[in-house]
Structures are given as structure tokens and as C-alpha cells.
C-alpha positions in Angstrom: 28.7 -57.0 9.4 27.2 -54.5 7.5 26.0 -55.1 3.5 26.3 -53.0 0.6 25.0 -53.0 -2.8 27.3 -52.0 -5.7 26.6 -51.7 -9.3 29.3 -52.4 -11.3 30.0 -53.4 -15.6 29.2 -56.5 -16.8 32.8 -57.5 -17.8 34.6 -56.2 -14.3 32.0 -58.5 -12.5 33.6 -61.5 -15.3 36.8 -60.4 -14.5 36.4 -60.5 -10.7 34.8 -63.7 -10.3 36.7 -65.5 -12.6 39.6 -64.6 -10.3 37.4 -65.3 -7.1 36.8 -68.7 -8.6 40.5 -69.1 -9.8 41.2 -67.9 -6.5 38.6 -70.4 -3.7 37.0 -66.6 -2.6 33.5 -65.2 -1.6 32.6 -62.1 -3.8 32.1 -60.9 -0.1 35.6 -61.8 0.9 36.5 -60.5 -2.6 35.7 -57.4 -2.9 36.9 -57.1 1.7 40.2 -57.6 0.9 40.3 -55.5 -1.9 38.8 -52.8 0.3 41.4 -53.3 2.4 43.8 -52.9 0.0 42.6 -50.4 -1.4 42.6 -48.5 1.8 46.8 -49.7 2.5 47.5 -48.0 -0.9 45.1 -44.7 0.3 47.3 -44.9 3.0 50.7 -44.7 1.7 49.6 -42.3 -0.7 49.0 -40.2 1.9 52.1 -40.7 4.0 54.2 -40.4 0.8 52.6 -37.0 0.7 53.8 -36.2 3.8 56.8 -37.1 3.5 57.4 -34.7 0.3 55.5 -31.7 2.4 58.1 -32.4 5.1 61.4 -32.3 2.5 60.0 -29.9 0.5 59.4 -27.4 3.8 63.3 -28.5 5.0 64.2 -27.4 1.7 62.5 -24.3 2.2 64.1 -23.8 5.7 67.7 -24.4 3.7 67.5 -21.9 1.2 66.3 -19.5 3.7 69.1 -20.5 6.2 71.4 -19.8 2.6 70.3 -17.0 2.5 71.2 -15.7 5.5 74.1 -16.4 5.8 75.0 -16.0 2.3 78.5 -17.2 1.3 79.8 -18.4 5.0 81.6 -22.1 4.2 80.6 -24.4 6.7 82.8 -27.3 5.4 85.7 -24.7 6.2 84.8 -24.3 9.2 84.7 -27.4 10.6 87.7 -28.1 9.2 89.1 -25.1 10.9 87.8 -26.1 14.3 88.7 -30.1 14.0 92.4 -27.8 13.1 92.8 -26.5 16.2 91.5 -29.5 18.2 94.1 -31.4 17.5 
């Protein structure tokens, strides 16, 4: 396992120490858990951005289809074909 040095303000370190003592954690375990949690948050943000980009692309595609199709009423067309099958 690697070791790292970090610089923190005294106020932040005091808050960390109070919290980790309540949770009965070492500083190393506190920072390990905090780092893992932060990485999970970043991964979730990345997934959300990909999802948003996918939705935006789908909207662009739908807009292009609407422009090409014009005033064609898809619902009316479906109803017509449904009626013909009865």
C-alpha cells in the first residue's frame, strides 16, 4: 500500500479528527473511505453526463426526423393500420 502526504488547514483537520474519532476510524481509514466515496460520486456524475448526452442526441435525431417527415401524423397512421387489421 502506498503512502501519501497531504496538506490541510487546521480547521479541516480538526473536523476530520472529530468525525473519525466518533466513528472510531484511523486517519488512514477516514481518508481511504472519503477517497472511495468521492471516486464513486465522480463516476456517477460521469454516467449522468453520458446519459444526458445520449438524451440530447436522441432529441436531435427526433428533430431531424420531424423536419424530414413534415406534418405527417404518425398516430393517425397507426390508428388507420390498426383499423384495417380488425
